[in-house]
C-alpha positions, 0 to 999 in steps of 0.5 A: 184852596179855601176861600175866606168870606165874611157875612154881614147883616144889614141893620134894621131900618130906623123906623123899625127901631124907632117903633120898638123903642117908642112902644117900650118907652110907653110901656115902661112909663105906665108904672110912673103914670100909675104912681102919679094917679095913686098919689092923687087918689090918696090925697082925695081918698076921704073927699065927698066929691072926688076927682077921677084921675087918668094919665097919658104918655106922649112922645114928641120930638125930643120930649117925653110927656106924662100928662095926668088929667082929671077925667071928670072935670065938668062934674058939678060940686054944689051950685057954682063949682066943678070938680076941675075948678075945685082941684085947680084951686086947691092944687095950683091957685088957692082961693081969694077971700070971699063971703059965705052965706047960708043957702036957705033964708033964715038959717044961719051958718053953723060950724065948729070954730075956735077963733082965727087959726083954730082950723088945722088943715089935713094937708099943708103946702107941698101936699104933705099930710100933717094935720087932723083936718079939723078945728082944734079946741072950738065950739059950735057957733052960728053966723048970718054970713062969714068972711072966709080969708081964702086958702093958699094952694097946696101944690100937690102936683109939684110935690108928686112931680118932684118925688117921681122924677127919678122914677120917670127918668129911670123908666124912660131910660129902661124903655129906651134900652129894652126897646133898642134891644128888642129891635136889634134881636128881632130883626137879625 
C-alpha cells in the first residue's frame, strides 16, 4: 500500500531575508545617488571653487534616506566664505544685502554694469538654467564700494529631489522585490 507524504520547507529566518533586502535596496539606490551627484555637478560645472558631492544610502526603521553631502564643506573660498557656506547660500538661504569693498587700498571695484536689472543670472529660482550669467548691454564702471542687493535662493536641491523622486521610489521597490527573491531562492 503506497504511503502519501508531504515535503514542507521552513522559510528562511527573518534576519536573513532582511539582510538580502537591505543589501539589494542599497545597491539599487546607487543609481539615484549617482543621478543626484551628476545633477549637482552639472550646476557647478563652470564654477571656479567647486563643491565636491557625495551620497550615502541610510536605511532606518520604516524610512529610506538618500543623503547627498558636500564632501569639501570647509575648503576656503576667499577670506570669509567656505564652499559649504557658498552652496547653502546659493541653494537654500540666499544672501542678505551687503556692502562690497575693494581688497586693496586705492583700487576701485571695476566691473561691467548696465544699471539695476542688467545682470541676467545663468540659473533661476528652481535651479533651471535660462540665462547667460552675464550683464546684458553694460559698460565698464568703477566704484569705491557697492551696495549689493543680495540674492534669492536658487533652490537647486528642491528641484532635483522633485525630479528624481519617481526614480527613487521605483529603485527602492525594485530593490525590495529583488532582495526578497534572492533571499527566498538562495535559502531553499
